[in-house]
VOLOLO-802925 format. One line per field, with one value per residue: residue in one letter; y, z, x of N, C-alpha, C, CB in turn. Coordinates in nm, 4 decimals. Glycine has a CB too. Layout:
N
rest <- A / ...
n.Y <- Y / ...
n.Z <- Z / ...
n.X <- X / ...
ca.Y <- Y / ...
ca.Z <- Z / ...
ca.X <- X / ...
c.Y <- Y / ...
c.Z <- Z / ...
c.X <- X / ...
cb.Y <- Y / ...
cb.Z <- Z / ...
cb.X <- X / ...
This chain:
119
rest <- M / M / L / N / Y / R / Q / L / H / Y / F / W / V / V / A / K / T / G / S / I / V / R / A / C / E / Q / L / N / L / T / A / Q / T / V / S / G / Q / I / S / L / L / E / A / S / L / G / V / D / L / F / Q / R / V / G / R / Q / L / E / M / T / E / A / G / R / L / A / L / P / Y / A / E / Q / M / F / Q / L / G / N / D / L / E / N / L / L / R / S / Q / P / D / E / Q / Q / L / L / L / R / I / G / V / A / D / V / V / P / K / S / I / V / Y / R / L / I / A / P / T / M / N / L / R
n.Y <- 1.1232 / 0.9274 / 0.8423 / 0.8242 / 0.6038 / 0.5585 / 0.8010 / 0.9529 / 0.8333 / 0.9141 / 1.1898 / 1.1835 / 1.0787 / 1.2796 / 1.4929 / 1.3957 / 1.3638 / 1.6130 / 1.7045 / 1.6752 / 1.5544 / 1.3961 / 1.2310 / 1.0985 / 0.9501 / 0.7743 / 0.6451 / 0.5386 / 0.6551 / 0.8844 / 1.2437 / 1.3697 / 1.1810 / 1.1642 / 1.4349 / 1.4724 / 1.2882 / 1.3897 / 1.6338 / 1.5408 / 1.4334 / 1.6671 / 1.8009 / 1.6291 / 1.6553 / 1.9220 / 2.1160 / 2.2788 / 2.1056 / 2.1522 / 2.4318 / 2.6259 / 2.7961 / 2.9998 / 2.7967 / 2.6070 / 2.3671 / 2.3906 / 2.2848 / 2.3513 / 2.4923 / 2.3090 / 2.0840 / 2.0457 / 1.9791 / 1.7404 / 1.5678 / 1.4340 / 1.2548 / 1.0976 / 0.9866 / 0.8275 / 0.6508 / 0.5081 / 0.3994 / 0.2339 / 0.0589 / -0.0635 / -0.1834 / -0.3659 / -0.5304 / -0.6394 / -0.7766 / -0.9681 / -1.1084 / -1.2275 / -1.4258 / -1.7752 / -2.0029 / -2.1078 / -2.2416 / -2.4948 / -2.5436 / -2.7654 / -2.9206 / -3.0920 / -3.2773 / -3.3789 / -3.6095 / -3.6958 / -4.0313 / -4.0749 / -3.9260 / -3.9673 / -4.0401 / -4.0065 / -3.7984 / -3.5810 / -3.5749 / -3.5044 / -3.2479 / -3.1014 / -3.1590 / -3.0161 / -2.7727 / -2.8106 / -2.9391 / -3.2563 / -3.5089
n.Z <- -0.2893 / -0.1958 / -0.3060 / -0.1049 / -0.1199 / 0.0306 / 0.1598 / -0.0693 / -0.1562 / 0.0457 / -0.0053 / -0.2603 / -0.2037 / -0.0348 / -0.2158 / -0.4057 / -0.2551 / -0.1515 / 0.1065 / 0.4261 / 0.6304 / 0.4972 / 0.3560 / 0.5672 / 0.6659 / 0.4537 / 0.4475 / 0.6974 / 0.9046 / 1.1397 / 1.1424 / 1.2221 / 1.1575 / 0.8736 / 0.7972 / 0.9055 / 0.7573 / 0.4994 / 0.5371 / 0.5809 / 0.3268 / 0.1719 / 0.2822 / 0.2084 / -0.0670 / -0.0959 / -0.1538 / -0.1133 / -0.1239 / -0.0701 / 0.0359 / 0.2991 / 0.2844 / 0.4552 / 0.6071 / 0.4232 / 0.2128 / -0.0371 / -0.3420 / -0.4274 / -0.7000 / -0.7405 / -0.6269 / -0.8066 / -1.0300 / -0.9454 / -0.9016 / -1.1451 / -1.2000 / -0.9703 / -0.9980 / -1.2300 / -1.1368 / -0.9296 / -1.0721 / -1.2524 / -1.0651 / -0.9682 / -1.2071 / -1.2488 / -1.0217 / -1.0696 / -1.3097 / -1.2293 / -1.0356 / -1.1933 / -1.3259 / -1.3795 / -1.1178 / -1.1328 / -0.9965 / -0.7664 / -0.4234 / -0.2150 / 0.0760 / 0.3473 / 0.6116 / 0.9287 / 1.1693 / 1.5033 / 1.6316 / 1.8276 / 1.7654 / 1.5997 / 1.2568 / 1.0943 / 1.2096 / 1.1746 / 0.8960 / 0.8394 / 0.9409 / 0.7809 / 0.5151 / 0.3885 / 0.3178 / 0.1559 / -0.1347 / -0.1478 / -0.1904
n.X <- 1.8982 / 1.6238 / 1.3109 / 1.0260 / 0.7751 / 0.5476 / 0.5044 / 0.4624 / 0.2288 / 0.0513 / 0.0513 / -0.0676 / -0.3243 / -0.4259 / -0.4243 / -0.6080 / -0.8441 / -0.8782 / -0.8551 / -0.6944 / -0.8376 / -1.0356 / -0.8628 / -0.7398 / -0.9538 / -0.9915 / -0.7447 / -0.7286 / -0.5777 / -0.4226 / -0.4571 / -0.2264 / -0.0288 / -0.0483 / -0.0077 / 0.2479 / 0.4015 / 0.3729 / 0.4990 / 0.7600 / 0.8089 / 0.7967 / 1.0167 / 1.2253 / 1.2137 / 1.2550 / 1.0690 / 0.7488 / 0.4463 / 0.1856 / -0.0146 / -0.1509 / -0.4513 / -0.6260 / -0.8550 / -0.8382 / -0.6711 / -0.4395 / -0.2883 / 0.0473 / 0.2383 / 0.4438 / 0.3241 / 0.1129 / 0.2611 / 0.3763 / 0.1616 / 0.0467 / 0.2538 / 0.2584 / 0.0049 / 0.0425 / 0.2399 / 0.1090 / -0.1028 / 0.0336 / 0.1432 / -0.0925 / -0.1767 / 0.0340 / 0.0063 / -0.2515 / -0.1988 / -0.0069 / -0.1508 / -0.3401 / -0.2127 / -0.1629 / -0.0810 / 0.2418 / 0.4319 / 0.4388 / 0.4386 / 0.6147 / 0.5391 / 0.6416 / 0.5179 / 0.5875 / 0.4764 / 0.4331 / 0.4394 / 0.2502 / 0.0321 / -0.2682 / -0.2708 / -0.4923 / -0.6348 / -0.4630 / -0.4596 / -0.7276 / -0.7271 / -0.5466 / -0.6040 / -0.8256 / -0.7106 / -0.4938 / -0.3239 / -0.2799 / -0.0291
ca.Y <- 1.1191 / 0.8138 / 0.8790 / 0.7375 / 0.5833 / 0.5707 / 0.9444 / 0.9961 / 0.7840 / 1.0040 / 1.3132 / 1.1549 / 1.0652 / 1.4129 / 1.5706 / 1.3441 / 1.3859 / 1.7560 / 1.7446 / 1.5773 / 1.4806 / 1.2914 / 1.1359 / 1.0166 / 0.8543 / 0.6730 / 0.5720 / 0.4897 / 0.7093 / 1.0116 / 1.3628 / 1.3943 / 1.0900 / 1.2042 / 1.5650 / 1.4536 / 1.2193 / 1.4841 / 1.7291 / 1.4729 / 1.4267 / 1.8021 / 1.8301 / 1.5513 / 1.7091 / 2.0613 / 2.2034 / 2.2611 / 2.0483 / 2.2134 / 2.5523 / 2.6529 / 2.9228 / 2.9966 / 2.6593 / 2.5201 / 2.3181 / 2.3997 / 2.2394 / 2.4506 / 2.4584 / 2.1837 / 1.9781 / 2.0210 / 1.9086 / 1.6058 / 1.4846 / 1.3394 / 1.1490 / 1.0073 / 0.9138 / 0.7241 / 0.5505 / 0.4215 / 0.3242 / 0.1257 / -0.0385 / -0.1396 / -0.2669 / -0.4760 / -0.6211 / -0.7114 / -0.8677 / -1.0803 / -1.1883 / -1.3003 / -1.5335 / -1.9033 / -2.0443 / -2.1951 / -2.3176 / -2.5501 / -2.5648 / -2.8966 / -2.9109 / -3.2228 / -3.2628 / -3.4938 / -3.6201 / -3.7939 / -4.1558 / -4.0752 / -3.8527 / -4.0450 / -3.9800 / -3.9705 / -3.6667 / -3.4839 / -3.5678 / -3.4282 / -3.1084 / -3.0303 / -3.1931 / -2.9142 / -2.6547 / -2.8432 / -3.0379 / -3.3611 / -3.6117
ca.Z <- -0.2295 / -0.2338 / -0.2914 / -0.0161 / -0.1885 / 0.1260 / 0.1724 / -0.1964 / -0.1568 / 0.1312 / -0.0835 / -0.3684 / -0.1480 / 0.0089 / -0.3369 / -0.4699 / -0.1704 / -0.1280 / 0.2458 / 0.5111 / 0.7057 / 0.4105 / 0.3277 / 0.6878 / 0.6694 / 0.3510 / 0.4804 / 0.8352 / 0.9781 / 1.2053 / 1.0691 / 1.2601 / 1.0793 / 0.7324 / 0.7864 / 0.9330 / 0.6453 / 0.3870 / 0.5708 / 0.5544 / 0.1814 / 0.1264 / 0.3250 / 0.1276 / -0.2033 / -0.0923 / -0.2020 / -0.0528 / -0.2162 / -0.0324 / 0.1184 / 0.3661 / 0.2532 / 0.5556 / 0.6563 / 0.3055 / 0.1708 / -0.1827 / -0.3950 / -0.4861 / -0.8372 / -0.7319 / -0.6037 / -0.9328 / -1.1187 / -0.8927 / -0.9004 / -1.2561 / -1.1870 / -0.8664 / -1.0609 / -1.3181 / -1.0577 / -0.8588 / -1.1730 / -1.2971 / -0.9559 / -0.9715 / -1.3275 / -1.2243 / -0.9253 / -1.1383 / -1.4055 / -1.1596 / -0.9686 / -1.2932 / -1.3812 / -1.3103 / -1.0338 / -1.2078 / -0.9066 / -0.6510 / -0.3116 / -0.1526 / 0.2205 / 0.4127 / 0.7512 / 1.0131 / 1.2813 / 1.6036 / 1.6273 / 1.9250 / 1.7082 / 1.4916 / 1.1237 / 1.0389 / 1.2625 / 1.1058 / 0.7582 / 0.8370 / 0.9715 / 0.6751 / 0.3815 / 0.3219 / 0.2762 / 0.0783 / -0.2412 / -0.0946 / -0.2829
ca.X <- 1.7656 / 1.5407 / 1.1706 / 0.9501 / 0.6474 / 0.4367 / 0.4803 / 0.4041 / 0.0908 / -0.0265 / 0.0349 / -0.1618 / -0.4593 / -0.4686 / -0.4521 / -0.7300 / -0.9614 / -0.8915 / -0.8334 / -0.6262 / -0.9399 / -1.0922 / -0.7547 / -0.7223 / -1.0648 / -0.9655 / -0.6221 / -0.7387 / -0.4637 / -0.4496 / -0.4138 / -0.0873 / 0.0551 / -0.0496 / 0.0595 / 0.3899 / 0.4655 / 0.3787 / 0.6061 / 0.8876 / 0.8233 / 0.8303 / 1.1543 / 1.3202 / 1.2107 / 1.2977 / 0.9609 / 0.6168 / 0.3485 / 0.0578 / -0.0111 / -0.2777 / -0.5165 / -0.7319 / -0.8696 / -0.8311 / -0.5404 / -0.4277 / -0.1606 / 0.1368 / 0.2776 / 0.5204 / 0.2263 / 0.0417 / 0.3550 / 0.4020 / 0.0408 / 0.0323 / 0.3544 / 0.2085 / -0.1068 / 0.0985 / 0.3109 / 0.0158 / -0.1776 / 0.1225 / 0.1494 / -0.2181 / -0.1739 / 0.1273 / -0.0553 / -0.3590 / -0.1373 / 0.0562 / -0.2547 / -0.4188 / -0.1309 / -0.1815 / 0.0315 / 0.3315 / 0.5167 / 0.3718 / 0.5287 / 0.6089 / 0.5502 / 0.6388 / 0.4792 / 0.6178 / 0.3835 / 0.4762 / 0.3622 / 0.1410 / -0.0813 / -0.3287 / -0.2532 / -0.6230 / -0.6715 / -0.3783 / -0.5066 / -0.8529 / -0.6979 / -0.4751 / -0.6537 / -0.9081 / -0.6354 / -0.3750 / -0.3283 / -0.1927 / 0.0190
c.Y <- 0.9987 / 0.8512 / 0.7765 / 0.7238 / 0.5909 / 0.7183 / 0.9992 / 0.9522 / 0.8734 / 1.1371 / 1.2948 / 1.1478 / 1.2009 / 1.4987 / 1.5258 / 1.3733 / 1.5330 / 1.8001 / 1.6336 / 1.4932 / 1.3673 / 1.1868 / 1.0427 / 0.9121 / 0.7406 / 0.5849 / 0.5052 / 0.5291 / 0.8389 / 1.1266 / 1.3936 / 1.3069 / 1.1365 / 1.3370 / 1.5514 / 1.3884 / 1.3094 / 1.5886 / 1.6683 / 1.4622 / 1.5633 / 1.8376 / 1.7554 / 1.6018 / 1.8536 / 2.1588 / 2.1776 / 2.2076 / 2.1058 / 2.3443 / 2.5700 / 2.7917 / 2.9280 / 2.8569 / 2.5579 / 2.4801 / 2.3222 / 2.3485 / 2.3576 / 2.4107 / 2.3270 / 2.0654 / 1.9427 / 1.9503 / 1.7636 / 1.5128 / 1.3907 / 1.2258 / 1.0477 / 0.9227 / 0.7977 / 0.6131 / 0.4545 / 0.3437 / 0.2082 / 0.0179 / -0.1251 / -0.2331 / -0.3884 / -0.5779 / -0.7037 / -0.8136 / -0.9905 / -1.1685 / -1.2719 / -1.4168 / -1.6636 / -1.9348 / -2.1442 / -2.2859 / -2.3671 / -2.5744 / -2.7037 / -2.8779 / -3.0510 / -3.2010 / -3.3923 / -3.4930 / -3.7284 / -3.9149 / -4.1568 / -4.0009 / -3.9350 / -3.9705 / -3.9363 / -3.8331 / -3.5579 / -3.4650 / -3.4828 / -3.2796 / -3.0344 / -3.0545 / -3.0829 / -2.7957 / -2.6843 / -2.9446 / -3.1471 / -3.4594 / -3.7450
c.Z <- -0.2846 / -0.2053 / -0.2037 / -0.0740 / -0.0943 / 0.1441 / 0.0452 / -0.2066 / -0.0703 / 0.0603 / -0.1884 / -0.3159 / -0.0999 / -0.1125 / -0.4016 / -0.3877 / -0.1393 / 0.0155 / 0.3220 / 0.5862 / 0.6211 / 0.3750 / 0.4465 / 0.7003 / 0.5711 / 0.3884 / 0.6176 / 0.9172 / 1.0456 / 1.1182 / 1.0992 / 1.1778 / 0.9348 / 0.7135 / 0.8066 / 0.8175 / 0.5221 / 0.4127 / 0.5460 / 0.4042 / 0.1266 / 0.1625 / 0.2391 / -0.0167 / -0.2098 / -0.1459 / -0.1206 / -0.1590 / -0.1923 / 0.0398 / 0.1800 / 0.3260 / 0.3435 / 0.6153 / 0.5433 / 0.2763 / 0.0187 / -0.2254 / -0.4481 / -0.6308 / -0.8385 / -0.7092 / -0.7303 / -1.0345 / -1.0750 / -0.9074 / -1.0201 / -1.2518 / -1.0814 / -0.9216 / -1.1451 / -1.2385 / -0.9908 / -0.9554 / -1.2255 / -1.1904 / -0.9516 / -1.0916 / -1.3076 / -1.1289 / -0.9912 / -1.2370 / -1.3357 / -1.0889 / -1.0683 / -1.3545 / -1.3067 / -1.2268 / -1.1103 / -1.1165 / -0.7896 / -0.5433 / -0.2540 / -0.0043 / 0.2779 / 0.5603 / 0.8236 / 1.1335 / 1.3756 / 1.6006 / 1.7242 / 1.8740 / 1.5936 / 1.3577 / 1.0634 / 1.0881 / 1.1911 / 0.9628 / 0.7494 / 0.8653 / 0.8535 / 0.5354 / 0.3162 / 0.2665 / 0.1829 / -0.0312 / -0.2021 / -0.2019 / -0.2139
c.X <- 1.6888 / 1.3952 / 1.0997 / 0.8090 / 0.5282 / 0.4016 / 0.4155 / 0.2581 / 0.0018 / -0.0513 / -0.0741 / -0.3054 / -0.5110 / -0.5051 / -0.5831 / -0.8551 / -0.9841 / -0.8731 / -0.7628 / -0.7286 / -0.9977 / -0.9865 / -0.7341 / -0.8322 / -1.0397 / -0.8467 / -0.6274 / -0.6163 / -0.5051 / -0.3999 / -0.2676 / 0.0076 / 0.0648 / 0.0232 / 0.2097 / 0.4633 / 0.4743 / 0.4867 / 0.7431 / 0.9136 / 0.8643 / 0.9744 / 1.2553 / 1.3255 / 1.2597 / 1.1950 / 0.8345 / 0.5223 / 0.2093 / 0.0854 / -0.1486 / -0.3265 / -0.6390 / -0.7380 / -0.8611 / -0.6869 / -0.5373 / -0.2913 / -0.0814 / 0.1637 / 0.3555 / 0.4267 / 0.1504 / 0.1312 / 0.3744 / 0.2816 / 0.0281 / 0.1352 / 0.3112 / 0.0938 / -0.0546 / 0.1642 / 0.2136 / -0.0734 / -0.0942 / 0.1359 / 0.0248 / -0.2220 / -0.0835 / 0.0674 / -0.1652 / -0.3039 / -0.0803 / -0.0459 / -0.3353 / -0.3415 / -0.1590 / -0.0576 / 0.1160 / 0.4121 / 0.4337 / 0.4759 / 0.5072 / 0.6327 / 0.5390 / 0.6112 / 0.5100 / 0.5258 / 0.4342 / 0.3841 / 0.2449 / 0.0175 / -0.1389 / -0.3204 / -0.3865 / -0.6686 / -0.5921 / -0.4276 / -0.6334 / -0.8302 / -0.6363 / -0.5308 / -0.7372 / -0.8291 / -0.5198 / -0.4053 / -0.2294 / -0.1523 / 0.0192
cb.Y <- 1.2512 / 0.6830 / 0.8895 / 0.7942 / 0.4498 / 0.5055 / 1.0189 / 0.9396 / 0.6377 / 1.0275 / 1.3536 / 1.0232 / 0.9631 / 1.4818 / 1.5570 / 1.1937 / 1.3087 / 1.7997 / 1.7799 / 1.6478 / 1.5756 / 1.3535 / 1.2106 / 1.1051 / 0.9244 / 0.7398 / 0.6656 / 0.3377 / 0.7326 / 1.0164 / 1.4839 / 1.3677 / 0.9470 / 1.2151 / 1.6637 / 1.3709 / 1.0912 / 1.5528 / 1.7736 / 1.3324 / 1.3791 / 1.9050 / 1.7929 / 1.4025 / 1.7007 / 2.0765 / 2.1802 / 2.3950 / 1.8962 / 2.1176 / 2.6784 / 2.6418 / 2.9353 / 3.0368 / 2.6434 / 2.5899 / 2.1730 / 2.5453 / 2.1346 / 2.4622 / 2.5722 / 2.1913 / 2.0196 / 2.1532 / 1.9809 / 1.6145 / 1.5724 / 1.4133 / 1.2090 / 1.0872 / 1.0091 / 0.7850 / 0.6180 / 0.5036 / 0.4162 / 0.1812 / 0.0324 / -0.0445 / -0.1849 / -0.4231 / -0.5426 / -0.6133 / -0.7963 / -1.0288 / -1.0966 / -1.2056 / -1.4979 / -2.0182 / -2.1054 / -2.1128 / -2.2326 / -2.6803 / -2.4577 / -2.9950 / -2.8165 / -3.3007 / -3.2260 / -3.4930 / -3.6517 / -3.7312 / -4.2726 / -4.0130 / -3.7101 / -4.0768 / -4.0792 / -4.0767 / -3.6600 / -3.5292 / -3.7091 / -3.4856 / -3.1002 / -3.0693 / -3.3181 / -2.8632 / -2.5844 / -2.8963 / -2.9746 / -3.4345 / -3.5785
cb.Z <- -0.2569 / -0.1564 / -0.4294 / 0.1309 / -0.2586 / 0.2633 / 0.2020 / -0.3148 / -0.1065 / 0.2655 / -0.1513 / -0.4381 / -0.0315 / 0.0925 / -0.4372 / -0.4925 / -0.0414 / -0.1736 / 0.3143 / 0.6105 / 0.7515 / 0.2815 / 0.2946 / 0.8128 / 0.6371 / 0.2156 / 0.4750 / 0.8366 / 0.8841 / 1.3446 / 1.1049 / 1.4108 / 1.0853 / 0.6803 / 0.8886 / 1.0568 / 0.6112 / 0.3652 / 0.7173 / 0.6181 / 0.1154 / 0.1875 / 0.4729 / 0.1294 / -0.2593 / -0.1689 / -0.3539 / 0.0077 / -0.2024 / 0.0574 / 0.0350 / 0.5208 / 0.0981 / 0.4942 / 0.7298 / 0.1830 / 0.2252 / -0.2316 / -0.5054 / -0.4048 / -0.8998 / -0.6180 / -0.4955 / -0.9918 / -1.1212 / -0.7465 / -0.8949 / -1.3878 / -1.1506 / -0.7417 / -1.1489 / -1.4146 / -0.9524 / -0.7636 / -1.2891 / -1.3328 / -0.8223 / -0.9753 / -1.4485 / -1.1681 / -0.8064 / -1.2111 / -1.4839 / -1.0590 / -0.8897 / -1.4029 / -1.3732 / -1.4120 / -0.8996 / -1.2932 / -0.8575 / -0.6866 / -0.2038 / -0.2149 / 0.2800 / 0.3914 / 0.7648 / 1.0575 / 1.2322 / 1.7452 / 1.6570 / 2.0553 / 1.6587 / 1.5250 / 1.0297 / 1.0760 / 1.4154 / 1.1069 / 0.7027 / 0.9389 / 1.0903 / 0.6776 / 0.3895 / 0.4178 / 0.3955 / 0.1693 / -0.3827 / 0.0189 / -0.3354
cb.X <- 1.6886 / 1.5828 / 1.1019 / 0.9470 / 0.6476 / 0.4735 / 0.6119 / 0.4850 / 0.0849 / 0.0463 / 0.1684 / -0.1246 / -0.4602 / -0.3570 / -0.3363 / -0.7179 / -0.9471 / -1.0224 / -0.9670 / -0.5309 / -1.0528 / -1.1503 / -0.6232 / -0.7204 / -1.1985 / -0.9402 / -0.5041 / -0.7555 / -0.3424 / -0.3834 / -0.5022 / -0.0672 / -0.0003 / -0.1944 / 0.0020 / 0.4077 / 0.3888 / 0.2409 / 0.5947 / 0.8881 / 0.6915 / 0.7337 / 1.1739 / 1.2821 / 1.0699 / 1.4230 / 0.9336 / 0.5631 / 0.3452 / -0.0267 / 0.0304 / -0.2628 / -0.5550 / -0.8694 / -1.0021 / -0.8923 / -0.5123 / -0.4490 / -0.1814 / 0.2705 / 0.3626 / 0.6252 / 0.1288 / -0.0096 / 0.4908 / 0.4416 / -0.0797 / 0.0445 / 0.4922 / 0.1619 / -0.1916 / 0.1997 / 0.3987 / -0.0698 / -0.2200 / 0.2610 / 0.1677 / -0.3389 / -0.1262 / 0.2593 / -0.1121 / -0.4504 / -0.0276 / 0.1577 / -0.3492 / -0.4635 / 0.0196 / -0.2095 / -0.0178 / 0.4250 / 0.6357 / 0.2959 / 0.5081 / 0.7128 / 0.4414 / 0.7731 / 0.3291 / 0.7657 / 0.2383 / 0.4780 / 0.4520 / 0.1878 / -0.0381 / -0.4752 / -0.1840 / -0.7273 / -0.6469 / -0.2303 / -0.5326 / -0.9509 / -0.6055 / -0.3316 / -0.7356 / -1.0108 / -0.5839 / -0.2661 / -0.2941 / -0.2610 / 0.1594
């Protein structure tokens, strides 16, 4: 079994917000999408993560066990992203642009100069 991190993320957001409706608002997804993905996650894990009690959604024991792991995983992911984004760019890319002789070079230069470090 390979854990699907998108499905785990949906589980995590539903658990944190307390409802599928609020999770959908945060994720900009439909309730059908979020519910379906959580159902697929539950099927792949072989356990229910939530149970319906009336109109309320409550985490099962398995859901309560899974939540701290999901928390750690997504926190580590955020930490890694922040670390890598804070690193100075070590590698510069070299892009060579060829221009047909019928196009004035001064026009091309004015178009690309603001966005590139030209040599």
